[in-house]
N, C-alpha and C positions, 0 to 999 in steps of 0.2 A: 820428281820422275821415280818410277820404280827402279829399285836396284836389283838385277837380276842374280839369281843364285847358281844358275849354271851356263855353260856356255858349250859350243859346239866341241865335240871331244873329250866333253867329261864322261868318267867313266865311275859307275857305281856297282855294289855288289848287293844282291838279295841273297840272305842266309837264312836256314832254319837252324835254330839253337837246339832244339831236340827233335829228333827223329817222328815220335810219333804226335808231337803238339801242332796244332794249325796255326802257329805264330811264326813270322817272319820279320827278318829286321833289314833294312835297308842301310846298307854303309857308304860312306862317301870317304877315300882314302882312309879306310880301317875304321873311322868314326862313325857313331852312330846318326843317322840322319831321319829315318823314320821306320816306322812298322805297320805291318797287315797282321791282322787278326780275325781270325773267324770266331764268330761268338757260340757257337756249339760245335760238337765232336761231327756232327753230321748234316746241319743245314748249310745253306749257301750264304748267308749272311756275314758280310765281313766289314769291318772297320779298318781304315787307317789314318794315318797320322803322318806328318811332315812337315816343315816350317813354314810352309804356304797354306794348307788347307787340308781341313779333315774331312774325309769321304766315306759313304758307306757303298758297297756293291753287293746288288743280291740278284741272284739267277732267278727269274721266275717263269711260268708258263709251263705246259708241256708240249701240246700239238706244235705252238708257235712260241718256243723258248725265246728269252731276250735277257740281257743283263741291264738293272738299272743303276745308274749312277746319281748318287743325292750328295748334297752337304746335309751334315747330320743333323741339323734342326729344320729342316725343310720337308714338306709332305709332297714337293712336285719333284720329278726327276729334273737333274740338271742335263745328263745326257742319256742314251740309250745304245745299247750296243746289240746287234741283231746278228747271230752266228750263220754262217753257210754251214750246209750238211756236212762237206768234206773237210772243213777247217777253215780256221779264218772268219772274217765278217767285216760289216761295217759300223762305224760309231758315227750316230748322229749327234752333233754338237749344236749347241744354243745358237751359234754364228751360221749354222748351216753349212759349214766347209765340209764335204767328205772326206773322211779320216779311215783308212782299213787297217785292218790287223790280220796280218798274212804270215803262213809259214814259208821258211826259206830252205828247207829242205825236207827229205822223205820222213825221216825219222820225228819230226817235229820238235828238235832242240834248238832251233832258231827260229825266231819269229821278229816282226818287225810292226810298227805303225808307219804307214806311208801317206802322203799329201795326195789331192787328186792327178798330179802330175807323175806319181810313182816314186817320188823323192822321199827318201827315208828321214822319218822323225826320230824314232827310238829303234835300237836295235838290242834284242835279248839274246844272250847264248848260255844255253842250261850247261851248267857243270861250273868248275872251277879249276884255275889253272894248278894251284895247289892242291889237288885231291887228294883226300885221304881216304883208306878202304873204310874205316869206321863213319863215313859220312855217304857210305852207298845208298842208304835210304832215307837221306834229307835231300829236301829239293833247293837248288841254288842255281843262280842266273848273274852272269855279268851284264849290266845293262850301258849302252854307250849313248850319248846325245848325239846326234847325227844331223841335226837342224842347227842353223844360225839365228832363226826366226821364230824360236819356241818361247811361249811367255811362260812366266813362273806359275801361273794357274795351269796353263796346257800341260807343261811338264809335271806338276803335281798329279793332276788327274791320267794322264797317261802312263807314269811310274808305275802309279800303284794299280792302274787297271790291267796293264798289259801283265803283270805278275799275277794278280787276281786270276786272270784267264790262264795262264799257265797252270796255276796251280790247281783249278778245275779240271784242266786239260788230263793234269798227271792222276789226280783221283778217279777221272772218268775211264781213264786206260788202266789203271789197276784194278777198277773193279770189272772191267770187259775183261782183262785177261784170266782174273780170277774165275768169272763165271765161263769161262772157254776151258778152263782146264779142268771144272767140275762136271 
């Protein structure tokens, strides 16, 4: 039987070590647990690693954008995320169970994955309890496991995909505000 790495109530932290680098670390009780790294300064391809699985994520399409989720050595999509116009979206998983990604507040600083019944699976809170002014330009978030039925593979995919989506949203918002200011 598979030993579960996580349980309901477990808390993780996503940290960005350097403000201008598109590299992030996932910490569990202050110890390294995983990473998420964009492969170029401007592209959307990112790779993640953790004790369960490695993943790649890539935003594709212009008129019908979506995010592909793949295992690194695979040529086919493991899952596909389809965003909604005003935030959030639907994740299409291999087993066909609907999973939604939704913002929990107006400022888009809290997000969650939820199952078809609206039960929270993972919850993300942007920022940090021990915020320091020098970290103002860094993306970081606390992530809490809220489901008791999550498997290791689901956790690995959702934990990394959720923060990938938060990073894309933060970058898109920064570009939009810069364009509006110009």
